[in-house]
Structure formats: structure tokens, C-alpha cells
C-alpha atoms as one frame of an Amber mdcrd trajectory, in Angstrom:
protein
 -22.325  15.749  -5.624 -20.347  12.764  -7.369 -18.625  10.278  -5.068 -16.258
   7.632  -5.277 -14.973   5.717  -2.911 -11.824   2.598  -3.083  -9.623   0.574
  -0.756  -5.659   0.210  -0.952  -4.620  -2.073   0.528  -0.624  -1.757   1.231
   2.425  -4.543   3.227   4.913  -2.656   4.943   8.106  -4.538   5.235   9.350
  -2.870   7.923   7.139  -1.335  11.727   7.779   2.034  10.805   7.369   3.079
   6.603   7.187   5.301   4.357   5.057   4.240   1.464   4.746   5.977  -1.761
   1.586   5.974  -2.890   0.550   9.148  -4.585   0.883   6.981  -8.131  -2.622
   5.069  -7.078  -4.705   7.336  -6.172  -3.238   9.045  -9.367  -5.540   6.219
 -10.799  -8.073   6.200  -8.517  -9.207   9.950  -9.930  -8.727   9.100 -12.828
 -10.201   6.003 -12.318 -13.548   7.220 -10.911 -14.440   9.768 -13.599 -14.164
  12.307 -11.359 -12.588  15.906 -12.844 -12.758  18.518 -10.206 -13.201  18.131
  -6.378 -11.472  16.861  -2.949  -9.319  13.761  -2.127  -9.625  12.664   0.590
  -6.869   9.481   1.801  -7.675   7.870   5.082  -5.314   5.376   6.790  -6.582
   3.233   9.423  -4.407   1.396  11.239  -4.206  -2.631  12.020  -3.997  -3.443
  15.357  -2.181  -7.119  15.553  -0.572  -9.557  17.373   2.475 -10.312  15.793
   5.591  -8.314  17.300   8.454  -7.523  15.637  11.793  -8.793  16.257
């Protein structure tokens, strides 16, 4: 079984924001060379001591 792992980092301009990552995920799948299977995308929230005004 093949596997592929890649971390992608995104910066939000606002406290709450939707970011379309479809294209980046498609590029990762193409880069992996894997032609069939499942893609798991995990969101890992980063907790920072920054206040949004």
C-alpha cells in the first residue's frame, strides 16, 4: 500500500474565514503519483496568544 504525506499551511486574514484548498489538494494528489484511494485532509488548529479586534 502506498501512502503520501504533505503539510500545507494557510494564513487567514480574518478570525473566521473560509479558504478553498481544493486546487492545492488536487496538486498534492497529482504529485503523489497515486491513482486511486482516499484522501484525508486534517485541520489542526493553531492556538496563539493573539487578540483579534
